MIDOSE-1310 file (N, C-alpha, C; in nm, 2 decimals, decimal comma, always signed):
residues 301
msah	-9,15/+7,17/+2,25/-9,07/+7,08/+2,16/-8,99/+7,16/+2,06; -8,87/+7,13/+2,04/-8,78/+7,20/+1,95/-8,82/+7,18/+1,81; -8,78/+7,27/+1,72/-8,81/+7,25/+1,57/-8,75/+7,12/+1,52; -8,63/+7,08/+1,57/-8,57/+6,96/+1,52/-8,65/+6,84/+1,57
asev	-8,70/+6,84/+1,69/-8,77/+6,73/+1,74/-8,91/+6,72/+1,67; -8,97/+6,83/+1,64/-9,09/+6,83/+1,56/-9,07/+6,77/+1,42; -8,96/+6,80/+1,36/-8,93/+6,75/+1,23/-8,92/+6,60/+1,22; -8,86/+6,54/+1,33/-8,83/+6,40/+1,32/-8,93/+6,31/+1,39
qgts	-9,03/+6,38/+1,45/-9,14/+6,30/+1,52/-9,21/+6,21/+1,42; -9,22/+6,09/+1,46/-9,29/+5,99/+1,38/-9,20/+5,93/+1,27; -9,07/+5,92/+1,30/-8,97/+5,86/+1,21/-8,89/+5,75/+1,27; -8,95/+5,69/+1,37/-8,88/+5,58/+1,44/-8,85/+5,47/+1,35
gwer	-8,72/+5,42/+1,36/-8,67/+5,31/+1,28/-8,63/+5,35/+1,14; -8,64/+5,48/+1,11/-8,60/+5,53/+0,97/-8,47/+5,61/+0,99; -8,38/+5,59/+0,90/-8,25/+5,67/+0,90/-8,24/+5,73/+0,76; -8,22/+5,86/+0,75/-8,21/+5,93/+0,62/-8,09/+5,88/+0,55
rsvq	-8,11/+5,84/+0,42/-8,00/+5,79/+0,34/-8,02/+5,85/+0,20; -7,92/+5,90/+0,13/-7,93/+5,97/+0,00/-7,82/+5,92/-0,09; -7,85/+5,93/-0,22/-7,75/+5,90/-0,32/-7,76/+6,02/-0,43; -7,66/+6,02/-0,51/-7,66/+6,13/-0,62/-7,66/+6,06/-0,75
agdw	-7,75/+6,10/-0,84/-7,76/+6,06/-0,98/-7,75/+6,18/-1,07; -7,63/+6,22/-1,12/-7,61/+6,34/-1,19/-7,65/+6,46/-1,09; -7,74/+6,55/-1,14/-7,78/+6,66/-1,05/-7,89/+6,62/-0,96; -7,94/+6,50/-0,96/-8,05/+6,46/-0,88/-8,00/+6,40/-0,75
rita	-8,05/+6,46/-0,64/-8,03/+6,40/-0,51/-8,15/+6,31/-0,48; -8,13/+6,18/-0,45/-8,24/+6,09/-0,42/-8,23/+6,04/-0,28; -8,34/+6,06/-0,21/-8,34/+6,02/-0,06/-8,45/+5,91/-0,04; -8,41/+5,81/+0,03/-8,50/+5,70/+0,06/-8,59/+5,74/+0,18
lsdg	-8,72/+5,74/+0,16/-8,81/+5,78/+0,26/-8,87/+5,65/+0,32; -8,98/+5,66/+0,40/-9,05/+5,54/+0,45/-9,19/+5,57/+0,47; -9,28/+5,47/+0,44/-9,42/+5,48/+0,48/-9,45/+5,36/+0,56; -9,35/+5,30/+0,63/-9,36/+5,19/+0,72/-9,33/+5,06/+0,66
ymrl	-9,40/+4,96/+0,71/-9,38/+4,82/+0,67/-9,52/+4,75/+0,66; -9,52/+4,64/+0,59/-9,63/+4,55/+0,58/-9,58/+4,41/+0,57; -9,67/+4,31/+0,59/-9,63/+4,17/+0,57/-9,72/+4,11/+0,47; -9,66/+4,02/+0,38/-9,74/+3,95/+0,28/-9,70/+3,80/+0,29
dggs	-9,78/+3,71/+0,24/-9,75/+3,57/+0,24/-9,62/+3,55/+0,16; -9,53/+3,48/+0,23/-9,40/+3,45/+0,17/-9,41/+3,37/+0,04; -9,49/+3,27/+0,04/-9,51/+3,18/-0,08/-9,56/+3,26/-0,19; -9,65/+3,36/-0,17/-9,70/+3,44/-0,28/-9,59/+3,54/-0,33
mwgv	-9,51/+3,59/-0,24/-9,40/+3,68/-0,28/-9,29/+3,60/-0,36; -9,28/+3,47/-0,35/-9,18/+3,39/-0,41/-9,23/+3,30/-0,52; -9,36/+3,29/-0,54/-9,41/+3,21/-0,65/-9,37/+3,07/-0,65; -9,31/+3,02/-0,75/-9,28/+2,87/-0,76/-9,15/+2,84/-0,69
vpka	-9,08/+2,94/-0,64/-8,95/+2,92/-0,57/-8,98/+2,84/-0,44; -8,92/+2,73/-0,41/-8,95/+2,66/-0,29/-8,91/+2,73/-0,16; -8,98/+2,71/-0,06/-8,95/+2,78/+0,07/-8,81/+2,75/+0,12; -8,77/+2,63/+0,09/-8,63/+2,59/+0,14/-8,53/+2,68/+0,08
mweh	-8,56/+2,74/-0,04/-8,46/+2,83/-0,11/-8,47/+2,98/-0,06; -8,60/+3,02/-0,02/-8,62/+3,16/+0,00/-8,62/+3,20/+0,15; -8,65/+3,10/+0,24/-8,67/+3,14/+0,38/-8,55/+3,19/+0,45; -8,42/+3,16/+0,40/-8,31/+3,21/+0,47/-8,28/+3,36/+0,42
mtpa	-8,34/+3,39/+0,31/-8,32/+3,53/+0,26/-8,43/+3,62/+0,31; -8,55/+3,57/+0,32/-8,66/+3,65/+0,37/-8,73/+3,57/+0,47; -8,69/+3,56/+0,60/-8,74/+3,47/+0,70/-8,89/+3,50/+0,72; -8,97/+3,39/+0,74/-9,11/+3,40/+0,75/-9,15/+3,39/+0,90
addn	-9,26/+3,46/+0,93/-9,32/+3,45/+1,07/-9,40/+3,32/+1,08; -9,46/+3,30/+1,19/-9,54/+3,17/+1,21/-9,65/+3,16/+1,11; -9,70/+3,28/+1,07/-9,82/+3,27/+0,97/-9,77/+3,27/+0,83; -9,64/+3,25/+0,81/-9,57/+3,24/+0,68/-9,56/+3,37/+0,60
tirl	-9,58/+3,49/+0,67/-9,57/+3,62/+0,61/-9,42/+3,67/+0,62; -9,38/+3,75/+0,53/-9,25/+3,81/+0,53/-9,27/+3,96/+0,54; -9,17/+4,03/+0,60/-9,18/+4,17/+0,62/-9,12/+4,25/+0,50; -9,20/+4,34/+0,45/-9,17/+4,42/+0,34/-9,17/+4,57/+0,37
alrp	-9,07/+4,64/+0,32/-9,07/+4,79/+0,33/-9,17/+4,85/+0,24; -9,22/+4,97/+0,27/-9,30/+5,06/+0,19/-9,21/+5,18/+0,18; -9,14/+5,19/+0,07/-9,03/+5,29/+0,06/-9,04/+5,39/-0,06; -9,10/+5,50/-0,04/-9,10/+5,61/-0,14/-8,96/+5,66/-0,15
flae	-8,94/+5,74/-0,26/-8,81/+5,81/-0,28/-8,84/+5,95/-0,31; -8,76/+6,04/-0,26/-8,76/+6,18/-0,29/-8,65/+6,22/-0,39; -8,68/+6,26/-0,51/-8,58/+6,30/-0,60/-8,58/+6,46/-0,62; -8,47/+6,52/-0,59/-8,47/+6,67/-0,59/-8,36/+6,72/-0,69
rgdv	-8,40/+6,82/-0,77/-8,31/+6,89/-0,86/-8,37/+7,03/-0,88; -8,29/+7,13/-0,84/-8,34/+7,27/-0,86/-8,47/+7,28/-0,78; -8,57/+7,33/-0,85/-8,70/+7,36/-0,78/-8,79/+7,23/-0,79; -8,74/+7,13/-0,85/-8,83/+7,01/-0,86/-8,81/+6,92/-0,74
klvi	-8,92/+6,88/-0,68/-8,93/+6,79/-0,57/-9,03/+6,68/-0,61; -8,97/+6,57/-0,65/-9,05/+6,46/-0,71/-9,05/+6,34/-0,61; -9,17/+6,30/-0,58/-9,19/+6,18/-0,49/-9,22/+6,06/-0,59; -9,13/+5,96/-0,58/-9,15/+5,83/-0,66/-9,21/+5,73/-0,57
evgl	-9,33/+5,69/-0,61/-9,42/+5,60/-0,53/-9,45/+5,67/-0,40; -9,55/+5,63/-0,33/-9,59/+5,70/-0,21/-9,61/+5,62/-0,08; -9,64/+5,49/-0,10/-9,67/+5,40/+0,01/-9,81/+5,37/+0,03; -9,84/+5,31/+0,14/-9,97/+5,25/+0,17/-10,07/+5,35/+0,22
gdrw	-10,03/+5,45/+0,30/-10,12/+5,55/+0,35/-10,19/+5,50/+0,48; -10,28/+5,58/+0,53/-10,34/+5,56/+0,66/-10,49/+5,52/+0,66; -10,54/+5,51/+0,54/-10,69/+5,49/+0,53/-10,72/+5,34/+0,53; -10,70/+5,28/+0,65/-10,72/+5,14/+0,67/-10,80/+5,10/+0,79
edkw	-10,90/+5,02/+0,78/-10,97/+4,97/+0,90/-10,88/+4,87/+0,98; -10,91/+4,85/+1,10/-10,83/+4,77/+1,19/-10,82/+4,63/+1,13; -10,93/+4,58/+1,07/-10,92/+4,44/+1,01/-10,81/+4,43/+0,91; -10,79/+4,53/+0,82/-10,69/+4,52/+0,72/-10,55/+4,55/+0,78
rsiy	-10,55/+4,64/+0,88/-10,42/+4,66/+0,94/-10,36/+4,53/+1,00; -10,46/+4,45/+1,06/-10,42/+4,32/+1,12/-10,38/+4,22/+1,01; -10,46/+4,21/+0,90/-10,43/+4,12/+0,80/-10,29/+4,14/+0,73; -10,26/+4,27/+0,71/-10,14/+4,30/+0,64/-10,03/+4,34/+0,74
hier	-10,05/+4,33/+0,87/-9,95/+4,36/+0,97/-9,89/+4,50/+0,95; -9,97/+4,60/+0,92/-9,92/+4,73/+0,89/-9,85/+4,80/+1,01; -9,73/+4,84/+0,98/-9,65/+4,92/+1,08/-9,62/+5,06/+1,02; -9,66/+5,16/+1,09/-9,64/+5,30/+1,03/-9,59/+5,39/+1,14
eatl	-9,48/+5,35/+1,21/-9,41/+5,44/+1,30/-9,35/+5,56/+1,22; -9,30/+5,53/+1,11/-9,25/+5,63/+1,01/-9,35/+5,63/+0,90; -9,37/+5,75/+0,85/-9,47/+5,77/+0,74/-9,41/+5,85/+0,63; -9,47/+5,85/+0,51/-9,43/+5,93/+0,40/-9,42/+6,08/+0,45
estl	-9,52/+6,13/+0,51/-9,52/+6,27/+0,54/-9,42/+6,30/+0,65; -9,41/+6,22/+0,75/-9,31/+6,25/+0,86/-9,17/+6,24/+0,81; -9,14/+6,14/+0,72/-9,00/+6,14/+0,67/-8,97/+6,25/+0,57; -9,07/+6,29/+0,49/-9,05/+6,41/+0,41/-9,02/+6,53/+0,49
racg	-9,10/+6,55/+0,60/-9,07/+6,67/+0,68/-8,94/+6,66/+0,75; -8,89/+6,54/+0,78/-8,75/+6,53/+0,83/-8,65/+6,57/+0,73; -8,68/+6,57/+0,60/-8,60/+6,61/+0,50/-8,62/+6,76/+0,47; -8,70/+6,83/+0,54/-8,73/+6,97/+0,53/-8,83/+7,00/+0,42
vvpd	-8,91/+6,90/+0,38/-9,01/+6,92/+0,27/-9,15/+6,90/+0,33; -9,24/+6,99/+0,31/-9,38/+6,98/+0,35/-9,46/+6,94/+0,22; -9,58/+6,88/+0,24/-9,66/+6,84/+0,12/-9,68/+6,95/+0,02; -9,70/+7,07/+0,06/-9,73/+7,18/-0,04/-9,61/+7,21/-0,13
evth	-9,49/+7,16/-0,09/-9,37/+7,19/-0,16/-9,34/+7,08/-0,27; -9,41/+6,97/-0,26/-9,38/+6,86/-0,36/-9,44/+6,91/-0,49; -9,36/+6,90/-0,60/-9,40/+6,95/-0,73/-9,46/+6,84/-0,82; -9,41/+6,72/-0,80/-9,45/+6,61/-0,89/-9,45/+6,47/-0,81
vvas	-9,54/+6,39/-0,85/-9,55/+6,25/-0,79/-9,56/+6,15/-0,91; -9,49/+6,04/-0,91/-9,50/+5,94/-1,01/-9,52/+5,81/-0,94; -9,62/+5,73/-1,00/-9,64/+5,59/-0,95/-9,61/+5,49/-1,06; -9,54/+5,39/-1,02/-9,51/+5,28/-1,12/-9,63/+5,20/-1,16
hchf	-9,73/+5,19/-1,07/-9,86/+5,12/-1,10/-9,95/+5,16/-0,98; -10,07/+5,11/-0,99/-10,17/+5,16/-0,89/-10,22/+5,06/-0,79; -10,14/+4,96/-0,76/-10,17/+4,87/-0,64/-10,18/+4,96/-0,52; -10,27/+4,92/-0,43/-10,29/+5,00/-0,31/-10,17/+5,02/-0,22
dhig	-10,08/+4,93/-0,22/-9,96/+4,94/-0,13/-9,86/+5,04/-0,20; -9,88/+5,08/-0,32/-9,79/+5,17/-0,39/-9,85/+5,31/-0,40; -9,98/+5,33/-0,39/-10,04/+5,47/-0,41/-10,13/+5,51/-0,30; -10,15/+5,43/-0,20/-10,26/+5,46/-0,10/-10,23/+5,59/-0,03
amvv	-10,11/+5,63/-0,01/-10,07/+5,75/+0,06/-10,09/+5,88/-0,02; -10,13/+5,87/-0,15/-10,15/+5,99/-0,23/-10,27/+6,07/-0,18; -10,37/+5,99/-0,12/-10,49/+6,05/-0,08/-10,51/+6,04/+0,08; -10,55/+6,15/+0,14/-10,57/+6,16/+0,28/-10,72/+6,20/+0,30
erdg	-10,77/+6,18/+0,42/-10,90/+6,22/+0,46/-10,89/+6,34/+0,56; -10,96/+6,45/+0,52/-10,96/+6,57/+0,60/-11,10/+6,62/+0,61; -11,15/+6,64/+0,73/-11,29/+6,69/+0,75/-11,39/+6,60/+0,68; -11,37/+6,47/+0,68/-11,46/+6,38/+0,61/-11,45/+6,37/+0,46
elcp	-11,36/+6,44/+0,40/-11,34/+6,44/+0,26/-11,21/+6,38/+0,22; -11,21/+6,31/+0,10/-11,08/+6,26/+0,05/-11,02/+6,36/-0,04; -10,89/+6,39/-0,02/-10,82/+6,49/-0,10/-10,67/+6,45/-0,12; -10,61/+6,51/-0,22/-10,47/+6,48/-0,24/-10,38/+6,52/-0,12
lfpk	-10,28/+6,44/-0,08/-10,18/+6,48/+0,02/-10,10/+6,59/-0,04; -10,07/+6,59/-0,17/-9,98/+6,69/-0,23/-10,07/+6,77/-0,33; -10,13/+6,88/-0,27/-10,23/+6,95/-0,35/-10,18/+7,04/-0,46; -10,04/+7,06/-0,47/-9,98/+7,14/-0,58/-9,90/+7,06/-0,67
aehf	-9,90/+6,92/-0,66/-9,82/+6,84/-0,74/-9,89/+6,78/-0,86; -9,82/+6,77/-0,97/-9,87/+6,70/-1,09/-9,84/+6,55/-1,06; -9,94/+6,46/-1,08/-9,93/+6,32/-1,05/-9,93/+6,24/-1,18; -9,84/+6,15/-1,19/-9,83/+6,06/-1,31/-9,84/+5,92/-1,27
apai	-9,91/+5,84/-1,36/-9,93/+5,70/-1,34/-9,96/+5,64/-1,48; -9,93/+5,51/-1,50/-9,97/+5,45/-1,63/-10,12/+5,46/-1,65; -10,15/+5,50/-1,77/-10,30/+5,52/-1,80/-10,38/+5,40/-1,78; -10,33/+5,28/-1,82/-10,41/+5,16/-1,80/-10,43/+5,13/-1,65
eiqv	-10,33/+5,16/-1,57/-10,34/+5,14/-1,43/-10,45/+5,23/-1,37; -10,46/+5,35/-1,41/-10,56/+5,44/-1,36/-10,70/+5,39/-1,39; -10,72/+5,34/-1,51/-10,85/+5,28/-1,55/-10,88/+5,16/-1,47; -10,78/+5,07/-1,45/-10,81/+4,95/-1,38/-10,84/+4,98/-1,23
akhp	-10,77/+5,08/-1,18/-10,80/+5,12/-1,04/-10,94/+5,17/-1,02; -10,99/+5,24/-1,13/-11,13/+5,30/-1,12/-11,23/+5,19/-1,15; -11,20/+5,09/-1,23/-11,29/+4,99/-1,26/-11,23/+4,85/-1,26; -11,19/+4,80/-1,14/-11,12/+4,67/-1,14/-11,22/+4,56/-1,16
dhvr	-11,17/+4,46/-1,23/-11,26/+4,34/-1,25/-11,24/+4,24/-1,13; -11,30/+4,13/-1,13/-11,30/+4,04/-1,02/-11,16/+3,99/-0,99; -11,07/+3,98/-1,10/-10,94/+3,93/-1,08/-10,85/+4,03/-1,01; -10,87/+4,16/-1,05/-10,78/+4,27/-1,00/-10,84/+4,34/-0,88
rasy	-10,96/+4,31/-0,84/-11,02/+4,39/-0,73/-10,95/+4,39/-0,60; -10,88/+4,28/-0,57/-10,81/+4,27/-0,44/-10,69/+4,37/-0,43; -10,64/+4,41/-0,55/-10,52/+4,49/-0,55/-10,54/+4,64/-0,57; -10,66/+4,68/-0,60/-10,68/+4,82/-0,64/-10,80/+4,88/-0,56
rsdd	-10,79/+5,02/-0,53/-10,90/+5,09/-0,47/-10,93/+5,22/-0,55; -11,05/+5,24/-0,60/-11,08/+5,36/-0,68/-11,05/+5,49/-0,60; -11,07/+5,48/-0,47/-11,05/+5,60/-0,38/-10,90/+5,65/-0,38; -10,81/+5,57/-0,43/-10,67/+5,61/-0,44/-10,64/+5,70/-0,55
vvpi	-10,73/+5,69/-0,66/-10,70/+5,78/-0,78/-10,81/+5,88/-0,81; -10,93/+5,85/-0,77/-11,04/+5,94/-0,81/-11,03/+6,08/-0,75; -10,99/+6,10/-0,62/-10,97/+6,24/-0,57/-10,86/+6,31/-0,64; -10,75/+6,24/-0,68/-10,64/+6,31/-0,76/-10,69/+6,35/-0,89
eaag	-10,77/+6,27/-0,96/-10,82/+6,30/-1,09/-10,92/+6,41/-1,08; -11,01/+6,41/-0,98/-11,11/+6,52/-0,96/-11,04/+6,65/-0,93; -10,92/+6,65/-0,88/-10,85/+6,78/-0,85/-10,78/+6,83/-0,97; -10,78/+6,75/-1,09/-10,72/+6,79/-1,21/-10,57/+6,77/-1,20
llhg	-10,52/+6,68/-1,12/-10,38/+6,66/-1,10/-10,32/+6,53/-1,15; -10,41/+6,45/-1,21/-10,36/+6,31/-1,25/-10,34/+6,30/-1,40; -10,23/+6,25/-1,44/-10,19/+6,24/-1,59/-10,15/+6,10/-1,61; -10,21/+6,04/-1,71/-10,17/+5,90/-1,75/-10,06/+5,90/-1,86
fegv	-9,97/+5,80/-1,85/-9,87/+5,78/-1,96/-9,88/+5,64/-2,01; -9,83/+5,62/-2,13/-9,83/+5,49/-2,20/-9,69/+5,46/-2,25; -9,65/+5,33/-2,25/-9,53/+5,29/-2,31/-9,41/+5,35/-2,25; -9,34/+5,43/-2,33/-9,22/+5,50/-2,29/-9,24/+5,65/-2,29
aeil	-9,21/+5,72/-2,18/-9,23/+5,86/-2,18/-9,13/+5,93/-2,09; -9,10/+6,05/-2,12/-9,02/+6,14/-2,03/-9,11/+6,23/-1,97; -9,15/+6,20/-1,84/-9,25/+6,29/-1,78/-9,19/+6,42/-1,72; -9,06/+6,42/-1,70/-8,99/+6,54/-1,67/-8,85/+6,53/-1,73
pgik	-8,78/+6,64/-1,75/-8,64/+6,63/-1,80/-8,56/+6,54/-1,71; -8,51/+6,43/-1,76/-8,43/+6,34/-1,67/-8,50/+6,23/-1,60; -8,63/+6,23/-1,62/-8,72/+6,12/-1,55/-8,79/+6,05/-1,66; -8,76/+5,92/-1,69/-8,82/+5,85/-1,79/-8,90/+5,73/-1,73
vyea	-9,01/+5,69/-1,79/-9,09/+5,57/-1,75/-9,09/+5,48/-1,86; -9,08/+5,35/-1,83/-9,09/+5,24/-1,93/-9,18/+5,13/-1,89; -9,28/+5,11/-1,97/-9,37/+5,00/-1,94/-9,29/+4,86/-1,93; -9,31/+4,79/-1,82/-9,25/+4,66/-1,81/-9,35/+4,56/-1,75
aghs	-9,46/+4,56/-1,82/-9,58/+4,49/-1,77/-9,55/+4,34/-1,75; -9,64/+4,28/-1,67/-9,63/+4,14/-1,63/-9,68/+4,13/-1,49; -9,62/+4,20/-1,40/-9,67/+4,21/-1,26/-9,81/+4,26/-1,26; -9,83/+4,37/-1,33/-9,97/+4,42/-1,35/-9,98/+4,47/-1,49
dgvs	-10,10/+4,52/-1,53/-10,12/+4,56/-1,67/-10,02/+4,66/-1,72; -9,99/+4,76/-1,64/-9,90/+4,87/-1,68/-9,78/+4,90/-1,60; -9,75/+4,82/-1,51/-9,63/+4,85/-1,42/-9,51/+4,89/-1,50; -9,45/+4,99/-1,45/-9,33/+5,06/-1,52/-9,21/+5,07/-1,43
viti	-9,10/+5,06/-1,49/-8,97/+5,10/-1,42/-8,95/+5,25/-1,45; -8,88/+5,32/-1,36/-8,85/+5,46/-1,38/-8,70/+5,48/-1,37; -8,65/+5,56/-1,47/-8,51/+5,59/-1,46/-8,48/+5,74/-1,44; -8,37/+5,76/-1,37/-8,34/+5,90/-1,33/-8,20/+5,93/-1,39
nega	-8,19/+6,04/-1,46/-8,06/+6,08/-1,52/-8,01/+5,99/-1,63; -8,09/+5,91/-1,69/-8,04/+5,82/-1,79/-7,99/+5,90/-1,91; -7,87/+5,86/-1,96/-7,81/+5,92/-2,08/-7,74/+6,05/-2,05; -7,74/+6,10/-1,92/-7,67/+6,22/-1,89/-7,54/+6,19/-1,81
dget	-7,46/+6,29/-1,78/-7,34/+6,27/-1,70/-7,38/+6,22/-1,56; -7,29/+6,14/-1,51/-7,32/+6,09/-1,37/-7,39/+5,96/-1,37; -7,43/+5,92/-1,25/-7,50/+5,79/-1,23/-7,64/+5,79/-1,30; -7,68/+5,67/-1,35/-7,82/+5,65/-1,38/-7,88/+5,57/-1,27
aifw	-8,00/+5,61/-1,22/-8,07/+5,53/-1,12/-8,19/+5,47/-1,18; -8,23/+5,35/-1,13/-8,35/+5,29/-1,18/-8,44/+5,25/-1,06; -8,56/+5,29/-1,06/-8,66/+5,25/-0,96/-8,73/+5,12/-1,01; -8,71/+5,01/-0,93/-8,75/+4,88/-0,98/-8,90/+4,85/-0,96
advv	-8,97/+4,93/-0,88/-9,11/+4,90/-0,85/-9,13/+4,75/-0,81; -9,23/+4,69/-0,86/-9,25/+4,54/-0,83/-9,20/+4,45/-0,94; -9,13/+4,51/-1,04/-9,06/+4,43/-1,14/-8,95/+4,35/-1,07; -8,87/+4,42/-0,98/-8,78/+4,35/-0,89/-8,81/+4,41/-0,75
ptsh	-8,90/+4,34/-0,68/-8,95/+4,40/-0,55/-8,84/+4,41/-0,44; -8,75/+4,32/-0,43/-8,65/+4,32/-0,33/-8,51/+4,28/-0,39; -8,41/+4,30/-0,32/-8,27/+4,27/-0,37/-8,26/+4,11/-0,38; -8,35/+4,04/-0,32/-8,34/+3,89/-0,33/-8,41/+3,84/-0,45
hiqp	-8,49/+3,92/-0,52/-8,56/+3,88/-0,64/-8,49/+3,91/-0,77; -8,36/+3,90/-0,77/-8,28/+3,95/-0,89/-8,26/+3,84/-0,99; -8,30/+3,72/-0,97/-8,29/+3,61/-1,07/-8,42/+3,62/-1,15; -8,41/+3,62/-1,29/-8,53/+3,63/-1,37/-8,65/+3,54/-1,33
pyim	-8,62/+3,41/-1,30/-8,73/+3,32/-1,27/-8,80/+3,34/-1,13; -8,74/+3,43/-1,05/-8,80/+3,45/-0,91/-8,92/+3,55/-0,93; -9,03/+3,50/-0,97/-9,14/+3,58/-1,01/-9,25/+3,56/-0,90; -9,31/+3,66/-0,86/-9,41/+3,66/-0,75/-9,54/+3,59/-0,81
aydm	-9,61/+3,52/-0,72/-9,74/+3,46/-0,76/-9,84/+3,57/-0,78; -9,81/+3,69/-0,73/-9,90/+3,81/-0,75/-9,90/+3,86/-0,89; -9,80/+3,82/-0,97/-9,79/+3,87/-1,11/-9,90/+3,82/-1,20; -9,96/+3,91/-1,28/-10,07/+3,87/-1,36/-10,03/+3,79/-1,48
dvar	-9,91/+3,81/-1,54/-9,87/+3,74/-1,66/-9,72/+3,70/-1,64; -9,71/+3,57/-1,60/-9,57/+3,52/-1,57/-9,48/+3,53/-1,69; -9,53/+3,50/-1,81/-9,44/+3,50/-1,93/-9,39/+3,64/-1,96; -9,48/+3,74/-1,95/-9,44/+3,88/-1,97/-9,35/+3,93/-1,86
sfes	-9,37/+3,88/-1,74/-9,28/+3,92/-1,63/-9,14/+3,87/-1,65; -9,13/+3,74/-1,69/-9,00/+3,69/-1,72/-8,93/+3,77/-1,83; -9,00/+3,80/-1,93/-8,94/+3,87/-2,04/-8,90/+4,01/-2,00; -8,98/+4,09/-1,93/-8,94/+4,22/-1,89/-8,84/+4,22/-1,78
rslw	-8,85/+4,13/-1,69/-8,74/+4,12/-1,58/-8,61/+4,09/-1,65; -8,61/+3,99/-1,74/-8,48/+3,95/-1,80/-8,42/+4,07/-1,87; -8,50/+4,15/-1,95/-8,45/+4,26/-2,02/-8,39/+4,37/-1,93; -8,46/+4,40/-1,83/-8,42/+4,52/-1,74/-8,31/+4,48/-1,65
leka	-8,31/+4,35/-1,60/-8,20/+4,31/-1,52/-8,07/+4,31/-1,60; -8,07/+4,26/-1,72/-7,95/+4,26/-1,81/-7,91/+4,40/-1,83; -8,00/+4,49/-1,87/-7,97/+4,63/-1,90/-7,90/+4,70/-1,78; -7,96/+4,69/-1,66/-7,91/+4,75/-1,54/-7,78/+4,70/-1,50
adas	-7,76/+4,57/-1,51/-7,63/+4,50/-1,47/-7,52/+4,55/-1,57; -7,55/+4,54/-1,70/-7,44/+4,58/-1,80/-7,40/+4,72/-1,78; -7,49/+4,81/-1,75/-7,46/+4,95/-1,73/-7,43/+5,00/-1,59; -7,43/+4,90/-1,50/-7,40/+4,93/-1,36/-7,49/+5,04/-1,30
wlgl	-7,62/+5,03/-1,33/-7,71/+5,13/-1,28/-7,73/+5,11/-1,13; -7,76/+5,22/-1,07/-7,79/+5,22/-0,93/-7,94/+5,19/-0,91; -7,97/+5,08/-0,84/-8,11/+5,04/-0,82/-8,17/+5,10/-0,69; -8,30/+5,14/-0,71/-8,38/+5,18/-0,59/-8,49/+5,08/-0,57
fyhd	-8,49/+5,02/-0,44/-8,57/+4,90/-0,41/-8,69/+4,95/-0,32; -8,81/+4,92/-0,36/-8,93/+4,97/-0,28/-8,96/+4,88/-0,17; -8,96/+4,75/-0,18/-9,00/+4,65/-0,08/-8,89/+4,59/+0,00; -8,77/+4,61/-0,03/-8,66/+4,55/+0,04/-8,65/+4,60/+0,18
ekhp	-8,65/+4,51/+0,28/-8,66/+4,55/+0,42/-8,54/+4,62/+0,46; -8,42/+4,59/+0,41/-8,29/+4,65/+0,46/-8,22/+4,74/+0,36; -8,24/+4,72/+0,23/-8,15/+4,79/+0,14/-8,23/+4,88/+0,04; -8,23/+5,01/+0,06/-8,29/+5,10/-0,03/-8,22/+5,11/-0,17
fgri	-8,08/+5,10/-0,16/-8,00/+5,12/-0,28/-7,91/+5,00/-0,31; -7,88/+4,97/-0,43/-7,79/+4,87/-0,46/-7,77/+4,85/-0,61; -7,66/+4,78/-0,65/-7,63/+4,75/-0,79/-7,64/+4,60/-0,81; -7,68/+4,57/-0,93/-7,69/+4,43/-0,98/-7,58/+4,40/-1,08
srsg	-7,51/+4,29/-1,06/-7,40/+4,26/-1,16/-7,42/+4,11/-1,20; -7,35/+4,08/-1,31/-7,35/+3,94/-1,36/-7,25/+3,85/-1,29; -7,28/+3,73/-1,27/-7,19/+3,62/-1,23/-7,22/+3,50/-1,31; -7,16/+3,48/-1,43/-7,20/+3,37/-1,51/-7,35/+3,39/-1,56
kryl	-7,43/+3,29/-1,53/-7,57/+3,30/-1,57/-7,66/+3,36/-1,46; -7,60/+3,39/-1,35/-7,68/+3,45/-1,24/-7,64/+3,60/-1,22; -7,72/+3,66/-1,13/-7,69/+3,80/-1,10/-7,66/+3,81/-0,95; -7,58/+3,90/-0,92/-7,54/+3,93/-0,78/-7,58/+4,07/-0,74
fepv	-7,61/+4,09/-0,61/-7,65/+4,22/-0,56/-7,54/+4,27/-0,47; -7,51/+4,40/-0,49/-7,42/+4,47/-0,40/-7,49/+4,59/-0,34; -7,51/+4,60/-0,21/-7,58/+4,71/-0,15/-7,49/+4,84/-0,16; -7,56/+4,95/-0,17/-7,50/+5,08/-0,17/-7,55/+5,16/-0,05
egqs	-7,46/+5,20/+0,03/-7,50/+5,25/+0,16/-7,57/+5,39/+0,15; -7,51/+5,48/+0,06/-7,56/+5,61/+0,05/-7,51/+5,70/+0,16; -7,54/+5,83/+0,15/-7,49/+5,92/+0,25/-7,60/+5,94/+0,36; -7,56/+5,95/+0,48/-7,66/+5,97/+0,59/-7,68/+6,12/+0,62
g	-7,79/+6,15/+0,68/-7,82/+6,28/+0,72/-7,86/+6,37/+0,61
């Protein structure tokens, strides 16, 4: 097998796309796809309104991307979100319709990056579909996929993941964070923080206790990019009332979504979408009282 074939093995259905935000090169990766109940993803929005945007299967589930991003500048190789990972029994693979022909590790390798070269990882929150790939099982032991990377996540999310109550238990797994913490690689942040020069995190809670949006190159020359996490999970969820039933606090969600959608639209920020099946990148603009989405193709290869 050639070196090139080895690099791209396991990347079926994924096409490398990148954008530039100042000195940061941002590449959309993949950890596959999953399906969740369409009604839950759309909350109180009637199916008659959402089914043409996100078509449902016979079991009423819709297909969602699991899309990490690689942000590179100089010696920094930062992975934003990581995906679902591979530590799933057949029962759960079936329930969530997990598809992983392309994975975080395989798409990283296709970009010429191996796990030991990743310097930083940041998670917007600690739901299993956003951080499950941070931990892998090797020789019967759970260990970090990125053994040399400093990992960042909201402090309250780390605590909830380690000790979820009955309301939160379905969304968190302690095994996703404990091995990272045990390796001395996990750092919690609160509120607003600059975890690296040019990388800022802002609590935008509502979906979960500490979910945060992440900006890249904010206030510097060139583009500002914003990673929307589950504050705006897909390009179809750009109207403030389109709030998922999964959100813990609807009132806080509406407040934080309204604030960040307005801010991003007014400044024409470049959005990074984690769950959107088709569009990794795009801009949000105003049209009267509503918002519009414009996809950004990015550079291939």
